[in-house]
N, C-alpha and C positions, 0 to 999 in steps of 0.2 A: 629434543622436541617430543612432547607427549600428545597423543590424540585420544579422545574419549568418545565412545558411541554409547548412547543410552537407549535401551530397547525395553518395551513393555512386554513381559512374558512371565509365565509361571515356571519356565524351565523344562516343562514336559515336552516330549517329542510331538505328540499328536493331540492337540486340544484347540481351544479357541485361538491360540496364538501360534498356530503352526507356521503361518507365513513369516511371522517375526522370527521364529526359531530358525527357519530356513535362511533368512537374511543373516542371522548371527553366524550360522555355519559357513556361509559364503565369505563373510568378513574374516572368520578364523582361518579358512583355507588360503585366502589371499595373503594374510599375515604370515602363515607358515611357509608358503611358497617363497615369500620375499625374505624369510629369515628374521622377521621382526618378532621379538618377544611380546607376549600378551598376558594380561591378567584379568580374569573374570570375577567380578564382584556382584553377588546377588543380594539385593536389598529386600529383606523379608519384612521389615518393620515399616509401618506407615509413618512417614516423617513429615507429611504435608500439614498435619494439624496437631495441636497440643491437647485437643479436647477429646476425652474418652468417649463421650456420647456420639460425636461425629465419626470417630474411628469405628465404633460399633455399628453404626448405620451402614458405613461402607462395607464392612465385613459381611453383614447378613442381609443386605437389601434385596439380593436376588435369591436368597435361600428360602426353601419351603417352610422351614421352621427355624426359630432362634431360641437359645436357652434363656431362661429368665435372668434378669440382672438387677442389681440395686443401683446401677449407675444412673444418676439423675439426668434427665434430658434438658439441661440448662441452655443449650445452644441450638435447640431445634424448636421450630414453631410451625404448627399446622393451621391453615386457614381454609375453611370450606367456602369458597366464593360462589356466588349465585350465577355470575356471568364472567366472561373474559375481561370485560371492562372493570368489573368489581375487583377481580384478582390483580389486575395491573395497577389500579388506583391504590389498593392496599399496599402493594409492593413499593410503589413510588413513595408513599408516605413513610413506610418503614425505613427506606434508604434516606429519606430526608431527615428522619430522626437520628440516624447514625451519623450523618454529616454534621448535624448540630452538636453531637457529642464529641466531635473531634476526629472522626474517621475521614480519610481522604477517599475521593471517588475512585482512584486507582486501586484501592484496597478492596473494592466491592465488585463482585461479578454476578451476573444473572444468566442462568442457563434455561433453556426451554426445549421441549420435545417437538413442538409444532411451530416452527418459526413463522410460516405464512399466516398462521392464525393469531399468534400473539405479538409478533414484532411491531406491526403498525400501531396496534392499540397501546402497547407498552411505550413506544416512542411518543405517542400523544400524551400519555400520563406523565412521562418524565418532563415534557415541555410544560405541561399544565402546572406541575408542582416545582418547577425550577431545578430539576435534577440534571446535572451535567452527565453526559454519557458518550461512549464511543462504541459503535456497532462493529464488531469483528465479523465482517461478511466476506464471502468469497467474491472476488472480482474476476470478470472474464479476462482471459489471458491477453486478448486483443486490446485491453485497456492499459496494459503495462507499458511504461515509457520505453523500455528496451526494444519492444516490438513496434510501437507507434513511430519511433524515430526513423528507422529505415523506410517505413512506408511513406512518411511525408518527405523524407529526403528524395526518394525516387519520384514522388509526385511533383515536387518542386522542379526537378530537372526535366521530367517528361512534359509537364504542362507549362513550362516557360515562366517560372517564378511568379506564380499567382500568390497574392498577398495572404489569402486565407491559408494556403499550404505552408507558407513560410512562417506565419505566426503559430500555426499548429506545431510545426517543427520546433520552434523556440520554446513553446510551452511544455514540451516534454521534459524540460529541465536538463537536457543533455548537451546543450550548445554552450559556447563560450559567453554568449550574451543573455542566457536565460535568467540570470540573476541581476542583470544590469538595472540600476535605478532609472535609466532613461528609456526603459522598454515601453512603459505606458505612454510616455511623451511621443515616442516614435510611432506607436500604434495609432495614436490620435492624429498625428501628422499624415500618416499614410492614408487613413480613411477620409481625412479632410480634403486632401488633394487628389483622391482617387488613384493613387499610385498602384501600378500593376505591371507584371511582365518585365520587359527589358529595362524599364525605368529604374528598377532596383540596382542595376549595374552602373548607373550613372549618379554622380553626386546630386543630392537634392539641393535646390536653390530657391525655393519659395518660402514665404514667411511662415513660421510656426503658428502664427496667430490667424492664418487664413488670409482673406482679402482685406488686408489692413494697410495697404500702401507700402511705403518704403520700409526697409529693414532697420530696426533700431539696434543699438549695441547689444542689448539683452537678447534680441531675436537672433543675432549672429552667433552669440555664445550657445544658445539652444540648438541652432542649426548645426553648429560644429559637433556638438555632442550626439545629435541624431545621426549625422553622417559618419561619425566614428563607429557607432553601433552598426550602421548599414554596412560599412566596410569590413568590420570584424565578422559579420555574418556571411557576407557574399564572397569574400576571398576564398575560403576553403570550399564553398559550394561550387564556385566557378571552376576551381581546380579539379574537384570531383567530376564535374560535368565533362571536362576535357578528357579525363581518364576513361570514362565509360562511353564516350562518343563513338558510335559505330559498332559497339558490342551488341551481339544478338543472343548471347547465352547468359542466363541468370547467374551461373556460377562465376563467370568472368566479372560481372558487375559487382557481385558480392565480395569478391577478392579486393576490389578497389575500396571497400569500406574499411579494410584493415589499415591501421596506421603505418 
């Protein structure tokens, strides 16, 4: 088994990458202590692009001076925009042209120094000119499913199976029924009949069509599928509720989350 760690550093002890170098040293000491052989490979050549003009820009962009060169700037374009909107519209049109030439959207990246200033205007320009895009933004840790799941699990137990909590739990994608094709049908059924609380622990018996009289054969099939989802959801939740019942310490409750 081989393990590779990639670190950005010049290799000097005290420079801009001092913290990175310290991390490299920690990893090396851990490996030495465990008797694991290591091999350090320092990549000095820029392998990210085949274009000499881009490599030159990266090499001298922060330098006070750069030697003269005869390398043509074939892959660099400067545009003096009058406004932020002008800059974003020009960029969107340039990308639109690349897409028409056969480039894929995933092969194009846009970086900016002032995200708050440019991002909303750029998004508007992309939508205006039909440019598909994905914004790689930091998301609050509280929005991550792995943290949302235990929160709504505990809320479901503490507040007695409120439908909003249960569906929030399901929509984390971490339950056995999160990908069920019957989820939307179950959600409509629950809100149609105002199901809440302990009613989740009993089989549903009303028509999936609402106030429509007697159940048809099709209604019964739908109701069976809805109840199958309800049972798959509630059985492990009720079992968890029994485990944590009477516990007053958070650590004890968290241990019950373990399989």
